[in-house]
C-alpha positions in Angstrom: -37.7 84.8 16.9 -36.9 88.5 16.3 -39.8 90.9 16.1 -39.7 94.6 15.0 -41.8 97.2 13.2 -41.0 99.1 10.1 -43.4 102.0 9.6 -46.7 100.2 10.4 -45.6 96.7 9.4 -44.8 94.1 12.1 -42.0 91.8 11.0 -41.2 88.5 12.6 -38.0 86.6 11.7 -37.8 82.9 12.6 -34.9 80.4 12.5 -36.3 78.0 10.0 -39.3 77.4 7.7 -41.1 75.0 10.0 -41.1 77.5 12.9 -42.3 80.2 10.6 -45.1 78.1 9.2 -46.3 76.9 12.7 -46.3 80.5 14.0 -48.2 81.8 11.0 -50.7 79.0 11.1 -51.4 79.6 14.8 -52.0 83.3 14.1 -54.3 82.5 11.2 -56.2 80.0 13.3 -56.6 82.6 16.1 -57.9 85.2 13.7 -60.4 82.8 12.2 -61.6 81.6 15.6 -62.0 85.1 16.7 -64.2 86.0 13.7 -66.3 82.9 14.2 -66.8 83.8 17.9 -67.9 87.3 17.0 -70.0 86.7 13.9 -70.5 83.0 13.7 -68.5 82.8 10.5 -65.2 83.9 8.9 -63.7 84.6 5.5 -60.2 83.6 4.4 -58.3 84.6 1.3 -55.5 82.2 0.3 -52.3 82.6 -1.6 -50.4 79.9 -3.6 -46.8 79.1 -4.3 -43.9 77.4 -2.5 -44.0 80.0 0.4 -47.4 78.7 1.4 -47.0 75.0 1.3 -45.9 74.2 4.9 -48.3 76.9 6.3 -51.2 75.2 4.5 -50.3 71.8 5.8 -50.4 73.0 9.4 -53.5 75.1 8.9 -55.6 72.4 7.3 -54.5 69.9 10.0 -55.7 72.1 12.8 -58.6 70.3 14.4 -59.8 73.4 16.4 -61.0 75.1 13.2 -64.6 74.6 12.2 -64.2 74.9 8.5 -68.0 74.6 7.9 -68.2 78.2 9.1 -65.5 79.6 6.8 -65.8 80.9 3.3 -62.6 80.8 1.3 -61.4 83.0 -1.7 -58.0 83.1 -3.4 -55.8 85.9 -4.5 -55.3 85.4 -8.2 -55.4 83.1 -11.2 -53.9 83.0 -14.7 -56.1 84.1 -17.5 -57.0 81.6 -20.1 -56.0 78.5 -18.1 -58.2 75.5 -17.4 -58.9 74.6 -13.7 -57.1 71.2 -13.9 -54.0 72.5 -15.6 -50.9 71.7 -13.5 -50.1 75.4 -13.2 -53.6 76.5 -12.3 -53.9 78.1 -8.8 -57.3 76.5 -8.6 -55.7 73.1 -8.9 -53.1 74.1 -6.3 -55.8 75.0 -3.8 -58.0 72.1 -4.5 -55.1 69.6 -4.0 -53.7 71.3 -0.9 -56.8 72.7 0.8 -60.2 71.8 -0.6 -59.5 68.1 -0.5 -58.4 68.3 3.2 -61.3 70.3 4.7 -65.0 71.1 4.1 -65.4 74.9 4.1 -68.8 76.6 3.9 -67.9 77.9 0.4 -64.8 77.9 -1.7 -65.1 80.7 -4.3 -62.6 80.3 -7.2 -61.5 82.9 -9.7 -62.5 81.4 -13.1 -59.3 81.9 -15.1 -60.8 80.2 -18.2 -63.6 82.7 -18.5 -64.3 84.3 -21.9 -65.6 87.4 -20.1 -62.7 88.6 -17.9 -64.3 91.9 -16.8 -67.5 90.0 -16.0 -65.5 87.6 -13.9 -63.9 90.5 -12.1 -67.3 92.0 -11.3 -68.7 88.6 -10.2 -65.8 88.0 -7.8 -65.9 91.6 -6.5 -69.5 91.2 -5.5 -68.7 88.0 -3.7 -65.8 89.6 -1.8 -67.9 92.7 -0.8 -70.8 90.6 0.5 -69.2 90.1 3.9 -66.2 91.3 6.0 -62.9 89.9 4.9 -61.2 88.6 8.0 -57.8 87.2 6.8 -55.7 87.1 3.7 -52.5 85.2 3.1 -49.8 86.7 0.8 -46.4 86.1 -0.7 -44.0 88.5 -2.4 -42.8 88.0 -6.0 -39.3 88.6 -7.3 -40.3 92.0 -8.6 -42.1 92.9 -5.3 -45.6 92.1 -6.6 -48.4 91.2 -4.1 -50.9 88.8 -5.6 -50.5 89.8 -9.3 -50.3 93.5 -8.7 -47.2 94.1 -10.8 -45.1 97.3 -10.5 -46.6 98.7 -13.7 -50.1 98.0 -12.6 -50.1 98.3 -8.8 -52.3 101.2 -7.5 -52.4 102.0 -3.8 -55.8 103.7 -4.4 -57.2 101.3 -7.0 -61.0 101.8 -7.7 -61.3 98.1 -8.6 -61.2 95.2 -6.2 -60.4 92.6 -8.9 -58.8 93.3 -12.3 -56.9 91.9 -15.2 -53.1 92.5 -15.2 -50.5 91.9 -17.9 -47.7 89.9 -16.4 -44.1 91.0 -16.5 -41.5 88.6 -17.9 -39.9 88.2 -14.4 -43.2 87.0 -13.0 -43.8 84.6 -15.8 -40.2 83.3 -15.6 -40.8 82.5 -11.9 -43.6 80.1 -13.0 -41.4 78.0 -15.3 -41.2 74.5 -13.7 -41.1 71.0 -15.2 -44.3 70.2 -13.2 -46.3 73.2 -14.3 -45.0 75.2 -17.3 -42.3 73.7 -19.4 -41.0 77.1 -20.7 -41.7 80.8 -20.7 -43.8 80.6 -23.8 -46.2 78.3 -22.0 -46.9 80.7 -19.1 -50.0 82.9 -19.6 -49.3 86.5 -20.3 -52.2 87.9 -18.1 -54.0 87.1 -14.9 -56.9 88.0 -12.7 -56.0 89.4 -9.3 -57.3 91.0 -6.2 -56.1 94.6 -6.0 -54.3 96.4 -3.3 -57.6 98.1 -2.4 -59.2 94.7 -1.7 -56.2 93.7 0.4 -56.4 97.0 2.3 -60.1 96.2 3.1 -59.0 92.9 4.8 -58.9 93.0 8.6 -55.7 90.9 8.9 -52.9 90.2 6.4 -50.2 87.6 6.9 -47.4 87.7 4.4 -45.0 84.7 4.2 -41.5 85.1 2.8 -39.5 82.0 4.0 -36.1 80.9 2.8 -32.8 82.5 1.8 -34.0 83.2 -1.7 -36.5 85.7 -0.2 -33.9 87.6 1.9 -33.2 90.3 -0.6 -37.0 90.6 -1.4 -37.7 91.1 2.3 -34.9 93.6 2.7 -36.2 95.6 -0.3 -39.8 95.5 1.1 -38.6 96.9 4.4 -36.1 99.4 3.2 -37.1 100.7 -0.2 -39.2 103.9 -0.6 -42.9 103.1 -0.2 -44.0 103.1 -3.9 -45.9 101.1 -6.5 -42.5 100.5 -8.1 -42.1 97.9 -5.3 -45.7 96.9 -4.5 -44.9 95.0 -1.4 -43.8 98.2 0.3 -47.5 98.9 0.5 -47.6 96.5 3.5 -45.7 99.1 5.5 -48.8 101.4 5.4 -51.0 98.7 6.9 -51.0 98.1 10.7 -53.1 95.0 10.2 -50.3 93.3 8.2 -47.6 90.9 9.6 -44.5 89.9 7.5 -42.9 86.5 8.3 -39.4 85.8 7.2 -36.6 83.3 8.0 -33.6 85.4 7.1 -32.6 89.0 6.3 -29.1 88.2 5.0 
């Protein structure tokens, strides 16, 4: 494992996906156990996508974690999508997390709401009701964190949860025979936690495994810190750690 710091961002590079997932799961476990020891409870914000799958397997199988003391949130959800749709992030998290453990609470973003701003307000109140101990992240092909797209990312956002119009590159990334058959089937908007909500979280773990993420990681570490590449925001956060498997 190689470890170095770029600005305030600690970066860890592992030899393969399994080693990365194990290390990240161990760090997540330690953060959750520390919060439980200090306050008797912990909060966890989860990401979705291929970058999270192995990590979630290891984390949910860890018998040292008392999930009954942990409240779980998630980062984002497509707007106008039913919770059981194959492309729904609620379904992803139910299948991979909620069915494996028994948390104190699992608060889902209701993407099928007919009152998007009301849902943003509801979720903001839930997030702000306690300290946020840990959030998991991935990085999109255009550098987005959660669904904070380059055109919508704001390092000083007044909102904690908002509606974002999705860029074509982001929507194209979701096209898959098992979720969305074509680009037209992918929703054009989403609900997302903002960069302000992430900044308020005490620990951030960002996973970018695999060779396809190499250029994304390099851009995150080397580009100017700007909302034009939202993931560069991580370099301003000493509580963030970026995990990668390759930089070339």
